[in-house]
PDB file as gemmi writes it, atoms N, CA and C in Angstrom:
CRYST1    1.000    1.000    1.000  90.00  90.00  90.00 P 1                      
ATOM      1  N   UNK A   1      24.591   7.434 -36.400  1.00  0.00           N  
ATOM      2  CA  UNK A   1      23.782   6.524 -35.586  1.00  0.00           C  
ATOM      3  C   UNK A   1      23.663   7.050 -34.158  1.00  0.00           C  
ATOM      4  N   UNK A   2      22.503   6.911 -33.604  1.00  0.00           N  
ATOM      5  CA  UNK A   2      22.311   7.336 -32.222  1.00  0.00           C  
ATOM      6  C   UNK A   2      22.506   6.149 -31.299  1.00  0.00           C  
ATOM      7  N   UNK A   3      22.905   6.470 -30.092  1.00  0.00           N  
ATOM      8  CA  UNK A   3      23.102   5.413 -29.095  1.00  0.00           C  
ATOM      9  C   UNK A   3      21.846   5.336 -28.231  1.00  0.00           C  
ATOM     10  N   UNK A   4      20.901   4.537 -28.648  1.00  0.00           N  
ATOM     11  CA  UNK A   4      19.664   4.357 -27.894  1.00  0.00           C  
ATOM     12  C   UNK A   4      19.665   2.985 -27.246  1.00  0.00           C  
ATOM     13  N   UNK A   5      19.141   2.959 -26.027  1.00  0.00           N  
ATOM     14  CA  UNK A   5      19.007   1.670 -25.350  1.00  0.00           C  
ATOM     15  C   UNK A   5      17.820   0.928 -25.946  1.00  0.00           C  
ATOM     16  N   UNK A   6      17.975  -0.366 -26.081  1.00  0.00           N  
ATOM     17  CA  UNK A   6      16.833  -1.173 -26.511  1.00  0.00           C  
ATOM     18  C   UNK A   6      15.850  -1.248 -25.355  1.00  0.00           C  
ATOM     19  N   UNK A   7      14.604  -0.972 -25.638  1.00  0.00           N  
ATOM     20  CA  UNK A   7      13.574  -1.000 -24.608  1.00  0.00           C  
ATOM     21  C   UNK A   7      12.931  -2.371 -24.599  1.00  0.00           C  
ATOM     22  N   UNK A   8      13.028  -3.041 -23.466  1.00  0.00           N  
ATOM     23  CA  UNK A   8      12.471  -4.380 -23.317  1.00  0.00           C  
ATOM     24  C   UNK A   8      11.103  -4.262 -22.640  1.00  0.00           C  
ATOM     25  N   UNK A   9      10.041  -4.359 -23.425  1.00  0.00           N  
ATOM     26  CA  UNK A   9       8.677  -4.190 -22.909  1.00  0.00           C  
ATOM     27  C   UNK A   9       8.320  -5.243 -21.863  1.00  0.00           C  
ATOM     28  N   UNK A  10       8.738  -6.474 -22.097  1.00  0.00           N  
ATOM     29  CA  UNK A  10       8.404  -7.560 -21.172  1.00  0.00           C  
ATOM     30  C   UNK A  10       9.084  -7.319 -19.827  1.00  0.00           C  
ATOM     31  N   UNK A  11      10.346  -6.924 -19.859  1.00  0.00           N  
ATOM     32  CA  UNK A  11      11.078  -6.647 -18.620  1.00  0.00           C  
ATOM     33  C   UNK A  11      10.430  -5.478 -17.875  1.00  0.00           C  
ATOM     34  N   UNK A  12      10.051  -4.438 -18.609  1.00  0.00           N  
ATOM     35  CA  UNK A  12       9.404  -3.276 -18.013  1.00  0.00           C  
ATOM     36  C   UNK A  12       8.095  -3.671 -17.334  1.00  0.00           C  
ATOM     37  N   UNK A  13       7.287  -4.488 -18.007  1.00  0.00           N  
ATOM     38  CA  UNK A  13       6.006  -4.940 -17.456  1.00  0.00           C  
ATOM     39  C   UNK A  13       6.224  -5.744 -16.176  1.00  0.00           C  
ATOM     40  N   UNK A  14       7.207  -6.618 -16.187  1.00  0.00           N  
ATOM     41  CA  UNK A  14       7.503  -7.418 -14.988  1.00  0.00           C  
ATOM     42  C   UNK A  14       7.954  -6.541 -13.829  1.00  0.00           C  
ATOM     43  N   UNK A  15       8.754  -5.526 -14.120  1.00  0.00           N  
ATOM     44  CA  UNK A  15       9.199  -4.615 -13.066  1.00  0.00           C  
ATOM     45  C   UNK A  15       8.015  -3.855 -12.473  1.00  0.00           C  
ATOM     46  N   UNK A  16       7.099  -3.412 -13.319  1.00  0.00           N  
ATOM     47  CA  UNK A  16       5.902  -2.732 -12.823  1.00  0.00           C  
ATOM     48  C   UNK A  16       5.078  -3.654 -11.933  1.00  0.00           C  
ATOM     49  N   UNK A  17       4.898  -4.904 -12.377  1.00  0.00           N  
ATOM     50  CA  UNK A  17       4.132  -5.870 -11.589  1.00  0.00           C  
ATOM     51  C   UNK A  17       4.809  -6.132 -10.245  1.00  0.00           C  
ATOM     52  N   UNK A  18       6.132  -6.267 -10.253  1.00  0.00           N  
ATOM     53  CA  UNK A  18       6.868  -6.482  -9.005  1.00  0.00           C  
ATOM     54  C   UNK A  18       6.700  -5.297  -8.064  1.00  0.00           C  
ATOM     55  N   UNK A  19       6.761  -4.090  -8.608  1.00  0.00           N  
ATOM     56  CA  UNK A  19       6.610  -2.893  -7.779  1.00  0.00           C  
ATOM     57  C   UNK A  19       5.222  -2.813  -7.154  1.00  0.00           C  
ATOM     58  N   UNK A  20       4.201  -3.135  -7.929  1.00  0.00           N  
ATOM     59  CA  UNK A  20       2.831  -3.110  -7.401  1.00  0.00           C  
ATOM     60  C   UNK A  20       2.670  -4.175  -6.327  1.00  0.00           C  
ATOM     61  N   UNK A  21       3.215  -5.365  -6.583  1.00  0.00           N  
ATOM     62  CA  UNK A  21       3.104  -6.461  -5.622  1.00  0.00           C  
ATOM     63  C   UNK A  21       3.751  -6.062  -4.296  1.00  0.00           C  
ATOM     64  N   UNK A  22       4.945  -5.468  -4.370  1.00  0.00           N  
ATOM     65  CA  UNK A  22       5.658  -5.062  -3.153  1.00  0.00           C  
ATOM     66  C   UNK A  22       4.907  -3.964  -2.410  1.00  0.00           C  
ATOM     67  N   UNK A  23       4.412  -2.971  -3.130  1.00  0.00           N  
ATOM     68  CA  UNK A  23       3.727  -1.859  -2.468  1.00  0.00           C  
ATOM     69  C   UNK A  23       2.385  -2.279  -1.884  1.00  0.00           C  
ATOM     70  N   UNK A  24       1.791  -3.329  -2.442  1.00  0.00           N  
ATOM     71  CA  UNK A  24       0.485  -3.777  -1.951  1.00  0.00           C  
ATOM     72  C   UNK A  24       0.603  -4.571  -0.654  1.00  0.00           C  
ATOM     73  N   UNK A  25       1.736  -5.238  -0.472  1.00  0.00           N  
ATOM     74  CA  UNK A  25       1.895  -6.093   0.698  1.00  0.00           C  
ATOM     75  C   UNK A  25       1.055  -7.355   0.608  1.00  0.00           C  
ATOM     76  N   UNK A  26       0.592  -7.677  -0.585  1.00  0.00           N  
ATOM     77  CA  UNK A  26      -0.281  -8.836  -0.789  1.00  0.00           C  
ATOM     78  C   UNK A  26       0.478 -10.139  -0.576  1.00  0.00           C  
ATOM     79  N   UNK A  27      -0.232 -11.099   0.006  1.00  0.00           N  
ATOM     80  CA  UNK A  27       0.352 -12.420   0.244  1.00  0.00           C  
ATOM     81  C   UNK A  27      -0.078 -13.422  -0.818  1.00  0.00           C  
ATOM     82  N   UNK A  28      -1.113 -13.077  -1.567  1.00  0.00           N  
ATOM     83  CA  UNK A  28      -1.579 -13.961  -2.640  1.00  0.00           C  
ATOM     84  C   UNK A  28      -2.224 -13.120  -3.743  1.00  0.00           C  
ATOM     85  N   UNK A  29      -2.613 -13.786  -4.805  1.00  0.00           N  
ATOM     86  CA  UNK A  29      -3.148 -13.091  -5.970  1.00  0.00           C  
ATOM     87  C   UNK A  29      -4.463 -12.383  -5.658  1.00  0.00           C  
ATOM     88  N   UNK A  30      -5.316 -12.995  -4.843  1.00  0.00           N  
ATOM     89  CA  UNK A  30      -6.598 -12.365  -4.502  1.00  0.00           C  
ATOM     90  C   UNK A  30      -6.374 -11.037  -3.785  1.00  0.00           C  
ATOM     91  N   UNK A  31      -5.439 -11.010  -2.839  1.00  0.00           N  
ATOM     92  CA  UNK A  31      -5.139  -9.767  -2.130  1.00  0.00           C  
ATOM     93  C   UNK A  31      -4.586  -8.713  -3.089  1.00  0.00           C  
ATOM     94  N   UNK A  32      -3.781  -9.149  -4.048  1.00  0.00           N  
ATOM     95  CA  UNK A  32      -3.229  -8.223  -5.037  1.00  0.00           C  
ATOM     96  C   UNK A  32      -4.344  -7.617  -5.888  1.00  0.00           C  
ATOM     97  N   UNK A  33      -5.275  -8.445  -6.332  1.00  0.00           N  
ATOM     98  CA  UNK A  33      -6.400  -7.959  -7.139  1.00  0.00           C  
ATOM     99  C   UNK A  33      -7.256  -6.992  -6.321  1.00  0.00           C  
ATOM    100  N   UNK A  34      -7.495  -7.312  -5.064  1.00  0.00           N  
ATOM    101  CA  UNK A  34      -8.264  -6.413  -4.197  1.00  0.00           C  
ATOM    102  C   UNK A  34      -7.565  -5.059  -4.066  1.00  0.00           C  
ATOM    103  N   UNK A  35      -6.247  -5.081  -3.892  1.00  0.00           N  
ATOM    104  CA  UNK A  35      -5.459  -3.854  -3.781  1.00  0.00           C  
ATOM    105  C   UNK A  35      -5.574  -3.023  -5.064  1.00  0.00           C  
ATOM    106  N   UNK A  36      -5.419  -3.671  -6.201  1.00  0.00           N  
ATOM    107  CA  UNK A  36      -5.490  -2.966  -7.486  1.00  0.00           C  
ATOM    108  C   UNK A  36      -6.878  -2.360  -7.682  1.00  0.00           C  
ATOM    109  N   UNK A  37      -7.914  -3.104  -7.330  1.00  0.00           N  
ATOM    110  CA  UNK A  37      -9.278  -2.580  -7.459  1.00  0.00           C  
ATOM    111  C   UNK A  37      -9.495  -1.364  -6.565  1.00  0.00           C  
ATOM    112  N   UNK A  38      -8.972  -1.414  -5.329  1.00  0.00           N  
ATOM    113  CA  UNK A  38      -9.103  -0.278  -4.421  1.00  0.00           C  
ATOM    114  C   UNK A  38      -8.396   0.948  -4.978  1.00  0.00           C  
ATOM    115  N   UNK A  39      -7.201   0.728  -5.507  1.00  0.00           N  
ATOM    116  CA  UNK A  39      -6.428   1.838  -6.066  1.00  0.00           C  
ATOM    117  C   UNK A  39      -7.129   2.438  -7.283  1.00  0.00           C  
ATOM    118  N   UNK A  40      -7.748   1.590  -8.083  1.00  0.00           N  
ATOM    119  CA  UNK A  40      -8.422   2.099  -9.285  1.00  0.00           C  
ATOM    120  C   UNK A  40      -9.629   2.958  -8.915  1.00  0.00           C  
ATOM    121  N   UNK A  41     -10.272   2.656  -7.790  1.00  0.00           N  
ATOM    122  CA  UNK A  41     -11.406   3.467  -7.354  1.00  0.00           C  
ATOM    123  C   UNK A  41     -10.953   4.865  -6.945  1.00  0.00           C  
ATOM    124  N   UNK A  42      -9.718   4.981  -6.450  1.00  0.00           N  
ATOM    125  CA  UNK A  42      -9.171   6.272  -6.030  1.00  0.00           C  
ATOM    126  C   UNK A  42      -8.627   7.077  -7.205  1.00  0.00           C  
ATOM    127  N   UNK A  43      -8.431   6.435  -8.327  1.00  0.00           N  
ATOM    128  CA  UNK A  43      -7.757   7.051  -9.469  1.00  0.00           C  
ATOM    129  C   UNK A  43      -8.531   8.235 -10.038  1.00  0.00           C  
ATOM    130  N   UNK A  44      -7.788   9.257 -10.410  1.00  0.00           N  
ATOM    131  CA  UNK A  44      -8.411  10.417 -11.046  1.00  0.00           C  
ATOM    132  C   UNK A  44      -8.820  10.094 -12.483  1.00  0.00           C  
ATOM    133  N   UNK A  45      -8.357   8.974 -13.008  1.00  0.00           N  
ATOM    134  CA  UNK A  45      -8.714   8.573 -14.362  1.00  0.00           C  
ATOM    135  C   UNK A  45     -10.078   7.896 -14.418  1.00  0.00           C  
ATOM    136  N   UNK A  46     -10.603   7.543 -13.258  1.00  0.00           N  
ATOM    137  CA  UNK A  46     -11.894   6.859 -13.182  1.00  0.00           C  
ATOM    138  C   UNK A  46     -13.009   7.832 -13.526  1.00  0.00           C  
ATOM    139  N   UNK A  47     -13.907   7.385 -14.358  1.00  0.00           N  
ATOM    140  CA  UNK A  47     -15.054   8.216 -14.741  1.00  0.00           C  
ATOM    141  C   UNK A  47     -16.117   8.150 -13.666  1.00  0.00           C  
ATOM    142  N   UNK A  48     -16.703   9.271 -13.366  1.00  0.00           N  
ATOM    143  CA  UNK A  48     -17.849   9.252 -12.453  1.00  0.00           C  
ATOM    144  C   UNK A  48     -19.103   9.496 -13.273  1.00  0.00           C  
ATOM    145  N   UNK A  49     -20.043   8.596 -13.129  1.00  0.00           N  
ATOM    146  CA  UNK A  49     -21.286   8.685 -13.917  1.00  0.00           C  
ATOM    147  C   UNK A  49     -22.379   9.310 -13.101  1.00  0.00           C  
TER     148      UNK A  49                                                      
END                                                                             
């Protein structure tokens, strides 16, 4: 048997959300959404048409 840690997807998702919230400096949900939208425009994963 291998000693693998159980991966908690919900906990991981919450940690990611907390990290984004902290890095954004947002005071409310609207500011957070605006921050995420701005970041997505800068992303190299965004397609340019």
